[in-house]
N, C-alpha and C positions, 0 to 999 in steps of 0.2 A: 417791244427790245425782247426777248427769249432770257430767262433768269436762269445762270448757272446751274450746269450738272454736277454735284457732288456725289463722292463716296464716300464708302467709312470706313477705315483702317483700325484695328484693334491691336495696342500692344499686347507685350506676354503679358505681362501682369495683369492687365484687363481682363483680360482672358481667366486667365486665373481665379484671378477674382469674380468673375459672373460663371465657373466651373464652380468655386467652393460653394454658391450662393444656390446654382441647382443644387447643388448634392443636400443640400441643407431644407429641400424644399422638398425635394424627393422620398429622405424620410422621413416626413409628415406625412404627406401624402402625395401620388401621382396626382391628382388634380389639380392640386397647387405647385405642383412643378409645372403643369401644361400651364396656367394659367400667366404663371412667372413667365412663358416663354410667348406667349402671345403679348403681356405685357410689354415686352423689350421689343417683339418687332412692331409694337405700335410706337413704340421712343424709336424705334430708327426714324420710320416714317413721319412722324414729328423733324426729326434731325436734317434730316436731308431736304425736305421742302423748307425751310429756312433756319437753317444753324446760328444765324443772332438773333433770333428771337428771344432769346433765353440767356437769363442772369451771368451775369461774368462774375468771379470769384473775385479773392484779393488777392491774386496773386499772378502775373503777368498778362497773357492774355486768354488765360482760362478759362471756360465757361460751364454751369451744373445744368443739364435738364435732369426732373425727377421721375423717376419710374413710376406710373400711374399704380395709384393700390398695394405699393409696396414701399418700404423706409428703407429706399438705395437712389442714390444718383450718380450721373454718369457724370466723369468729367472729362474733357476735352474741351480741341481746341483746336481750329481752322488753318488749314493751312491752303493758299491756292484754293485747288476744287478739292482738296483731302478734309475729311472730317477724323483728328487724329481723336482715339479714344484708349488715357490713358489710366484711369482708373472709374471704377464700377463700389461707391462707400457704401455705408450705412447712414445715414442720413443724420447720427448724434454723434456721427465721427466729430474728433475736435480739428479744429482748422488748423493748433498745430503738426499733425498725423496728414494731412491734407496736401501742406503745406512742402513737408519729408519726400510723402508720395512724388507729387510735382515736378520739384527739383531735380529731380532723377533725370 
């Protein structure tokens, strides 16, 4: 039996998160920004393969995946065959901040 095909959809807030993160790394070094881009693409591949393989967070049906080699996590939920990304936050962010973002 074939496994379902998933697509990823980023919320407006998560795009703003990613833009701010990329801008921060670009100010440090173009090479570091490029490494971030590659890490994000690899994370997307992992998500598309099996979005249910990653840890649940303590809020509804949300899950998180860590971006390798960077201190950020992607918070998402799977609905039907869509992976809905709600936030890309630093790993040190408090659960209170995360809950507030995911309630929107």
